[in-house]
N, CA, C and O atoms as a GROMACS GRO file, in nm:
protein
  276
    1MET      N    1   0.081  -0.120  -0.008
    1MET     CA    2  -0.002   0.003  -0.002
    1MET      C    3   0.082   0.121  -0.002
    1MET      O    4   0.052   0.217  -0.073
    2LEU      N    5   0.188   0.122   0.075
    2LEU     CA    6   0.283   0.244   0.082
    2LEU      C    7   0.354   0.265  -0.057
    2LEU      O    8   0.377   0.379  -0.099
    3LEU      N    9   0.383   0.161  -0.121
    3LEU     CA   10   0.432   0.170  -0.257
    3LEU      C   11   0.336   0.238  -0.348
    3LEU      O   12   0.367   0.333  -0.419
    4PHE      N   13   0.211   0.182  -0.343
    4PHE     CA   14   0.103   0.240  -0.414
    4PHE      C   15   0.092   0.388  -0.402
    4PHE      O   16   0.082   0.460  -0.501
    5VAL      N   17   0.094   0.431  -0.281
    5VAL     CA   18   0.074   0.572  -0.236
    5VAL      C   19   0.200   0.655  -0.300
    5VAL      O   20   0.184   0.756  -0.368
    6PHE      N   21   0.322   0.601  -0.268
    6PHE     CA   22   0.440   0.668  -0.316
    6PHE      C   23   0.447   0.674  -0.466
    6PHE      O   24   0.501   0.773  -0.516
    7ASN      N   25   0.401   0.585  -0.539
    7ASN     CA   26   0.397   0.579  -0.686
    7ASN      C   27   0.306   0.679  -0.742
    7ASN      O   28   0.330   0.716  -0.857
    8LEU      N   29   0.210   0.727  -0.681
    8LEU     CA   30   0.116   0.812  -0.728
    8LEU      C   31   0.150   0.960  -0.722
    8LEU      O   32   0.074   1.046  -0.766
    9VAL      N   33   0.282   0.989  -0.661
    9VAL     CA   34   0.327   1.124  -0.649
    9VAL      C   35   0.364   1.166  -0.785
    9VAL      O   36   0.437   1.092  -0.852
   10PRO      N   37   0.316   1.293  -0.838
   10PRO     CA   38   0.331   1.326  -0.975
   10PRO      C   39   0.466   1.389  -1.016
   10PRO      O   40   0.476   1.497  -1.075
   11ILE      N   41   0.565   1.312  -0.980
   11ILE     CA   42   0.698   1.343  -1.036
   11ILE      C   43   0.734   1.246  -1.143
   11ILE      O   44   0.722   1.125  -1.127
   12PRO      N   45   0.782   1.306  -1.262
   12PRO     CA   46   0.792   1.228  -1.387
   12PRO      C   47   0.844   1.084  -1.387
   12PRO      O   48   0.795   1.010  -1.474
   13PRO      N   49   0.932   1.033  -1.308
   13PRO     CA   50   0.975   0.899  -1.322
   13PRO      C   51   0.852   0.799  -1.259
   13PRO      O   52   0.843   0.681  -1.293
   14LEU      N   53   0.765   0.858  -1.168
   14LEU     CA   54   0.662   0.782  -1.113
   14LEU      C   55   0.541   0.769  -1.190
   14LEU      O   56   0.526   0.849  -1.282
   15ASP      N   57   0.451   0.683  -1.169
   15ASP     CA   58   0.326   0.672  -1.241
   15ASP      C   59   0.234   0.790  -1.224
   15ASP      O   60   0.160   0.825  -1.316
   16GLY      N   61   0.237   0.847  -1.116
   16GLY     CA   62   0.146   0.971  -1.093
   16GLY      C   63   0.174   1.073  -1.188
   16GLY      O   64   0.083   1.154  -1.210
   17SER      N   65   0.293   1.088  -1.257
   17SER     CA   66   0.318   1.179  -1.346
   17SER      C   67   0.234   1.143  -1.486
   17SER      O   68   0.190   1.231  -1.561
   18ARG      N   69   0.220   1.013  -1.507
   18ARG     CA   70   0.148   0.979  -1.634
   18ARG      C   71   0.004   1.017  -1.612
   18ARG      O   72  -0.062   1.062  -1.705
   19VAL      N   73  -0.044   1.000  -1.498
   19VAL     CA   74  -0.200   1.033  -1.474
   19VAL      C   75  -0.215   1.183  -1.479
   19VAL      O   76  -0.311   1.232  -1.539
   20SER      N   77  -0.124   1.261  -1.419
   20SER     CA   78  -0.139   1.406  -1.418
   20SER      C   79  -0.126   1.471  -1.552
   20SER      O   80  -0.176   1.582  -1.570
   21ARG      N   81  -0.061   1.406  -1.653
   21ARG     CA   82  -0.037   1.463  -1.785
   21ARG      C   83  -0.168   1.485  -1.845
   21ARG      O   84  -0.188   1.586  -1.912
   22TYR      N   85  -0.262   1.393  -1.825
   22TYR     CA   86  -0.403   1.407  -1.886
   22TYR      C   87  -0.472   1.531  -1.841
   22TYR      O   88  -0.564   1.574  -1.910
   23PHE      N   89  -0.437   1.595  -1.731
   23PHE     CA   90  -0.510   1.709  -1.685
   23PHE      C   91  -0.434   1.834  -1.709
   23PHE      O   92  -0.477   1.941  -1.666
   24LEU      N   93  -0.331   1.826  -1.772
   24LEU     CA   94  -0.251   1.953  -1.808
   24LEU      C   95  -0.284   2.014  -1.942
   24LEU      O   96  -0.311   1.940  -2.036
   25PRO      N   97  -0.285   2.140  -1.955
   25PRO     CA   98  -0.295   2.200  -2.084
   25PRO      C   99  -0.183   2.165  -2.172
   25PRO      O  100  -0.078   2.131  -2.118
   26TYR      N  101  -0.191   2.169  -2.306
   26TYR     CA  102  -0.101   2.122  -2.401
   26TYR      C  103   0.046   2.184  -2.384
   26TYR      O  104   0.145   2.112  -2.395
   27LYS      N  105   0.053   2.314  -2.358
   27LYS     CA  106   0.190   2.377  -2.350
   27LYS      C  107   0.249   2.349  -2.222
   27LYS      O  108   0.372   2.340  -2.211
   28VAL      N  109   0.168   2.334  -2.119
   28VAL     CA  110   0.232   2.290  -1.991
   28VAL      C  111   0.275   2.149  -1.987
   28VAL      O  112   0.373   2.114  -1.921
   29GLU      N  113   0.200   2.063  -2.059
   29GLU     CA  114   0.234   1.932  -2.081
   29GLU      C  115   0.366   1.910  -2.152
   29GLU      O  116   0.439   1.815  -2.123
   30GLN      N  117   0.396   2.003  -2.253
   30GLN     CA  118   0.526   1.993  -2.332
   30GLN      C  119   0.635   2.027  -2.240
   30GLN      O  120   0.742   1.966  -2.250
   31VAL      N  121   0.618   2.122  -2.149
   31VAL     CA  122   0.740   2.160  -2.065
   31VAL      C  123   0.757   2.054  -1.963
   31VAL      O  124   0.870   2.024  -1.925
   32TYR      N  125   0.638   1.989  -1.909
   32TYR     CA  126   0.645   1.894  -1.814
   32TYR      C  127   0.721   1.772  -1.874
   32TYR      O  128   0.798   1.706  -1.805
   33ASN      N  129   0.698   1.744  -2.005
   33ASN     CA  130   0.769   1.625  -2.064
   33ASN      C  131   0.924   1.658  -2.075
   33ASN      O  132   1.007   1.570  -2.053
   34GLN      N  133   0.959   1.788  -2.110
   34GLN     CA  134   1.104   1.821  -2.115
   34GLN      C  135   1.172   1.812  -1.994
   34GLN      O  136   1.291   1.780  -1.996
   35ILE      N  137   1.108   1.837  -1.876
   35ILE     CA  138   1.184   1.840  -1.746
   35ILE      C  139   1.173   1.702  -1.684
   35ILE      O  140   1.225   1.680  -1.575
   36GLY      N  141   1.105   1.603  -1.753
   36GLY     CA  142   1.077   1.466  -1.694
   36GLY      C  143   1.199   1.406  -1.669
   36GLY      O  144   1.200   1.330  -1.572
   37GLY      N  145   1.324   1.421  -1.743
   37GLY     CA  146   1.443   1.356  -1.721
   37GLY      C  147   1.504   1.392  -1.583
   37GLY      O  148   1.572   1.309  -1.523
   38TYR      N  149   1.480   1.506  -1.535
   38TYR     CA  150   1.531   1.547  -1.412
   38TYR      C  151   1.449   1.515  -1.285
   38TYR      O  152   1.484   1.549  -1.172
   39GLY      N  153   1.331   1.442  -1.316
   39GLY     CA  154   1.249   1.410  -1.206
   39GLY      C  155   1.303   1.307  -1.113
   39GLY      O  156   1.276   1.309  -0.993
   40ILE      N  157   1.384   1.213  -1.170
   40ILE     CA  158   1.448   1.114  -1.078
   40ILE      C  159   1.556   1.185  -0.986
   40ILE      O  160   1.580   1.136  -0.875
   41ILE      N  161   1.616   1.288  -1.024
   41ILE     CA  162   1.699   1.365  -0.932
   41ILE      C  163   1.618   1.428  -0.827
   41ILE      O  164   1.653   1.427  -0.709
   42LEU      N  165   1.513   1.480  -0.867
   42LEU     CA  166   1.420   1.544  -0.770
   42LEU      C  167   1.372   1.448  -0.661
   42LEU      O  168   1.360   1.483  -0.544
   43VAL      N  169   1.343   1.320  -0.708
   43VAL     CA  170   1.288   1.223  -0.625
   43VAL      C  171   1.404   1.190  -0.511
   43VAL      O  172   1.379   1.185  -0.390
   44PHE      N  173   1.522   1.169  -0.564
   44PHE     CA  174   1.640   1.138  -0.470
   44PHE      C  175   1.664   1.252  -0.380
   44PHE      O  176   1.690   1.234  -0.260
   45PHE      N  177   1.656   1.364  -0.431
   45PHE     CA  178   1.706   1.494  -0.356
   45PHE      C  179   1.594   1.533  -0.243
   45PHE      O  180   1.628   1.565  -0.129
   46PHE      N  181   1.469   1.526  -0.281
   46PHE     CA  182   1.354   1.571  -0.200
   46PHE      C  183   1.283   1.457  -0.122
   46PHE      O  184   1.199   1.482  -0.036
   47ALA      N  185   1.317   1.340  -0.154
   47ALA     CA  186   1.246   1.222  -0.090
   47ALA      C  187   1.233   1.227   0.050
   47ALA      O  188   1.123   1.206   0.102
   48GLY      N  189   1.338   1.255   0.121
   48GLY     CA  190   1.335   1.255   0.257
   48GLY      C  191   1.250   1.363   0.319
   48GLY      O  192   1.176   1.340   0.414
   49ARG      N  193   1.262   1.482   0.262
   49ARG     CA  194   1.188   1.594   0.308
   49ARG      C  195   1.038   1.595   0.278
   49ARG      O  196   0.954   1.623   0.363
   50LEU      N  197   1.013   1.563   0.154
   50LEU     CA  198   0.877   1.570   0.108
   50LEU      C  199   0.787   1.447   0.131
   50LEU      O  200   0.667   1.458   0.155
   51ILE      N  201   0.848   1.337   0.123
   51ILE     CA  202   0.776   1.207   0.135
   51ILE      C  203   0.765   1.150   0.278
   51ILE      O  204   0.666   1.086   0.312
   52ALA      N  205   0.862   1.174   0.354
   52ALA     CA  206   0.869   1.125   0.487
   52ALA      C  207   0.747   1.164   0.580
   52ALA      O  208   0.704   1.082   0.661
   53PRO      N  209   0.692   1.293   0.568
   53PRO     CA  210   0.581   1.337   0.652
   53PRO      C  211   0.457   1.259   0.606
   53PRO      O  212   0.363   1.241   0.683
   54ILE      N  213   0.456   1.214   0.485
   54ILE     CA  214   0.333   1.132   0.438
   54ILE      C  215   0.360   0.979   0.466
   54ILE      O  216   0.271   0.905   0.506
   55TYR      N  217   0.485   0.937   0.443
   55TYR     CA  218   0.511   0.798   0.466
   55TYR      C  219   0.503   0.741   0.594
   55TYR      O  220   0.446   0.633   0.613
   56TRP      N  221   0.566   0.819   0.700
   56TRP     CA  222   0.565   0.760   0.823
   56TRP      C  223   0.429   0.750   0.901
   56TRP      O  224   0.406   0.655   0.976
   57PRO      N  225   0.340   0.850   0.880
   57PRO     CA  226   0.203   0.822   0.937
   57PRO      C  227   0.132   0.714   0.872
   57PRO      O  228   0.062   0.641   0.942
   58LEU      N  229   0.143   0.693   0.741
   58LEU     CA  230   0.082   0.574   0.662
   58LEU      C  231   0.139   0.440   0.720
   58LEU      O  232   0.066   0.342   0.740
   59LEU      N  233   0.272   0.442   0.745
   59LEU     CA  234   0.335   0.325   0.794
   59LEU      C  235   0.281   0.288   0.929
   59LEU      O  236   0.254   0.171   0.955
   60GLY      N  237   0.265   0.389   1.016
   60GLY     CA  238   0.219   0.362   1.144
   60GLY      C  239   0.070   0.311   1.138
   60GLY      O  240   0.035   0.222   1.216
   61MET      N  241  -0.012   0.362   1.053
   61MET     CA  242  -0.150   0.329   1.040
   61MET      C  243  -0.154   0.179   0.989
   61MET      O  244  -0.240   0.102   1.033
   62PHE      N  245  -0.063   0.139   0.898
   62PHE     CA  246  -0.066   0.004   0.847
   62PHE      C  247  -0.012  -0.089   0.956
   62PHE      O  248  -0.059  -0.202   0.971
   63ASP      N  249   0.083  -0.042   1.030
   63ASP     CA  250   0.130  -0.134   1.140
   63ASP      C  251   0.025  -0.162   1.241
   63ASP      O  252   0.007  -0.274   1.289
   64THR      N  253  -0.046  -0.053   1.273
   64THR     CA  254  -0.159  -0.069   1.373
   64THR      C  255  -0.262  -0.162   1.328
   64THR      O  256  -0.309  -0.245   1.406
   65VAL      N  257  -0.301  -0.151   1.202
   65VAL     CA  258  -0.401  -0.241   1.136
   65VAL      C  259  -0.349  -0.383   1.131
   65VAL      O  260  -0.422  -0.477   1.163
   66LEU      N  261  -0.228  -0.400   1.092
   66LEU     CA  262  -0.175  -0.544   1.086
   66LEU      C  263  -0.155  -0.602   1.226
   66LEU      O  264  -0.167  -0.724   1.241
   67MET      N  265  -0.126  -0.525   1.329
   67MET     CA  266  -0.114  -0.572   1.462
   67MET      C  267  -0.239  -0.628   1.514
   67MET      O  268  -0.237  -0.727   1.588
   68LYS      N  269  -0.360  -0.562   1.474
   68LYS     CA  270  -0.497  -0.599   1.530
   68LYS      C  271  -0.540  -0.724   1.461
   68LYS      O  272  -0.627  -0.792   1.515
   69MET      N  273  -0.493  -0.760   1.355
   69MET     CA  274  -0.537  -0.884   1.280
   69MET      C  275  -0.492  -1.000   1.338
   69MET      O  276  -0.520  -1.109   1.289
   0.00000   0.00000   0.00000
């Protein structure tokens, strides 16, 4: 489940970027496609700061649910 949530982040190497492209205007989509190669760098650079506040509460929630089963 955590991988599913992480994969929906709209940064170009992840699947969320493919979904978000359908909602962008054409010119913005062209720019988005051009900077897509740098998305993996953004993921590695910002992963700890941007994803950790989302990841750790979800991890705690799933741990709680699994412990009760």
